[in-house]
C-alpha positions as CSV (number, residue, x, y, z in Angstrom):
1,G,24.4,-9.5,1.8
2,K,24.2,-9.5,-1.9
3,G,22.9,-7.5,-4.5
4,I,22.3,-4.7,-1.6
5,F,22.3,-1.1,-2.7
6,I,23.2,1.9,-0.6
7,D,22.5,5.8,-2.2
8,H,24.9,8.4,-0.9
9,Q,24.3,10.2,2.5
10,V,22.7,6.9,4.2
11,L,23.7,6.8,8.0
12,I,23.8,3.2,8.8
13,E,24.7,2.6,12.7
14,P,27.1,-0.4,13.9
15,K,26.0,-4.0,14.2
16,V,23.2,-3.5,11.2
17,V,22.5,-6.6,9.1
18,L,20.7,-6.0,5.8
19,G,19.1,-8.9,3.9
20,N,20.7,-9.7,0.0
21,Y,18.8,-7.1,-2.3
22,T,17.2,-4.7,-0.1
23,Q,18.1,-0.5,-1.0
24,I,18.4,1.9,1.1
25,L,17.8,5.0,-0.5
26,Y,19.4,8.9,-0.3
27,G,19.5,10.4,3.1
28,S,18.0,7.2,5.2
29,M,19.2,6.2,8.5
30,I,19.0,2.5,9.7
31,G,19.5,2.4,13.5
32,H,22.1,0.1,15.8
33,H,21.4,-3.4,16.2
34,S,18.9,-3.6,13.1
35,I,18.2,-6.6,11.7
36,V,16.5,-5.8,7.9
37,G,15.1,-8.6,5.8
38,E,15.8,-9.3,2.1
39,N,14.2,-7.5,-0.9
40,C,13.1,-4.6,1.4
41,V,13.3,-0.7,0.3
42,F,13.9,2.4,2.1
43,Q,13.2,5.2,0.1
44,R,14.1,8.8,0.9
45,Q,14.6,10.5,4.0
46,C,13.7,7.0,6.0
47,M,14.9,6.3,9.8
48,L,14.4,3.0,11.7
49,M,15.5,3.4,15.5
50,G,17.8,0.7,16.8
51,T,16.8,-3.1,17.4
52,N,14.4,-3.3,15.3
53,I,13.6,-6.2,12.6
54,V,12.3,-6.0,9.3
55,G,11.0,-9.2,7.5
56,N,11.8,-9.8,4.2
57,N,10.0,-7.6,1.5
58,C,9.2,-4.2,3.1
59,Y,8.6,-1.1,1.8
60,F,9.5,1.8,3.7
61,S,8.3,4.8,1.7
62,P,9.9,8.0,1.4
63,S,9.9,10.3,5.0
64,V,8.8,7.4,7.1
65,K,9.9,7.5,10.8
66,A,9.8,4.1,12.7
67,L,10.1,5.9,16.3
68,K,10.0,2.8,18.4
69,E,13.1,0.8,19.3
70,R,13.1,-2.9,19.6
71,A,9.9,-3.4,17.2
72,E,9.0,-6.0,14.7
73,F,7.8,-5.3,11.5
74,G,6.2,-8.3,9.6
75,A,7.2,-9.5,6.4
76,N,5.5,-7.9,3.3
77,T,4.7,-4.5,5.2
78,W,4.0,-1.3,3.2
79,I,4.5,1.8,4.7
80,Q,2.7,4.9,3.7
81,E,4.7,8.2,3.2
82,G,5.4,10.6,5.6
83,I,4.3,8.3,8.4
84,Y,5.8,8.8,11.8
85,I,5.1,5.1,13.6
86,R,5.3,4.2,17.1
87,R,4.9,0.7,16.6
88,G,5.6,-2.4,14.9
89,T,3.5,-4.1,12.0
90,L,1.8,-7.4,11.3
91,E,3.0,-9.4,8.5
92,N,1.3,-8.0,5.3
93,E,-0.1,-4.9,6.7
94,I,-0.2,-2.0,5.2
95,V,0.1,1.3,7.1
96,S,-1.3,4.6,6.0
97,L,-3.9,7.1,7.0
98,N,-6.8,5.5,5.7
99,S,-6.3,1.7,7.1
100,G,-8.2,0.2,9.7
101,N,-5.3,-0.2,12.0
102,Q,-4.0,3.3,12.9
103,S,-2.6,3.2,16.5
104,R,0.5,5.3,17.2
105,V,0.3,6.7,13.7
106,Q,0.5,10.1,12.4
107,S,1.1,12.0,9.6
108,V,4.5,14.3,8.6
109,D,2.5,17.1,9.1
110,S,0.4,16.5,12.4
111,M,1.5,16.7,15.9
112,N,-1.3,14.8,17.0
113,I,-0.9,10.8,17.9
114,K,-3.8,8.9,17.2
115,E,-4.5,6.2,19.8
């Protein structure tokens, strides 16, 4: 894609497709065979496991860990800082510790999975 920004110390595994104007910041990792839409942002220290699909205009706040392979993240998803998420998201979903759908979401400093 065009207008992509990839910061230093970023790991992008093989067969990843990045949409136009996507930004991947310091220390992040994008897993193999993932498809990332246009105008997405992966803030510092994010992790996206392999074979995921990320829609357009998604925002992964610092230290977000998307730990499920073969998940889909709907367009316009926003994920709060420090969230470990073990599922995909719906279009326009905001994922936070205060949101309505906390299934398979936990904070970075919590070891309990909320089901």
